[in-house]
N, C-alpha and C positions, 0 to 999 in steps of 0.2 A: 603059312606061318604068320599072316598078318594079325592073326589074334594075339600071338605072344608079343609082337611088336607093339600092338596097341595096348596091352596091359602094361609093358614096361613104360610106354610113353605116359600113361596115366599115374602110374606109380611116381614116375619123376616129377610130373607136374604136381601132384599131391605134396611132395617134399618141397617144391619151389613155394607153393601156395602157403604151407606152413610155416616156412621161413619168412616169407613176406609178412605174414600176420603176427610174427613172433611166437608161434606155438612151438614149444620144444618137442616135435615129433621125432621119434627115433625108430631104427629098424627093429622089428619084432613087436614085442608085447608093449603097449602104451596105456594099460590100465591105470596109470598114475595120472592121466590127464583127465579132465572134466569133460562132462557130455558137451558143455557150452564150447570147449576148445575144439573138440573133435568136430562137432556140428558146424563151427565156424569155418573150418578147413573145407568140409564138403559143401557148404553153401556157397562159399566164395568160388570153389571150383566150378560149381554149376553156373553161377552168374558169369564168370569169365568165359566159359564155353558158349553160353548164350550170346554174349557180347561179340564173340568172334564170329559166330554163325550169322548174326544180324549184319556185322561188316561185310562179310563175304557176300551175303544175298544183296546188299546194297550196291556193292561194286559190280556185281553181275548184272544189276538193273541198269546201271549207268554206262554200260559198254555198247 
């Protein structure tokens, strides 16, 4: 069931990022948002995930 847990975590993360960026992302249909708004959420999610992975790798190398 890790897959279901991962999906829920990513969904929660998406809403956290949208809130952080001021994008009014709602549950369900979000066709009222622009491609720029939706893209900014996805792009920022990827950026934050890469930064977290880099931090984790750096910490491992310093142990």
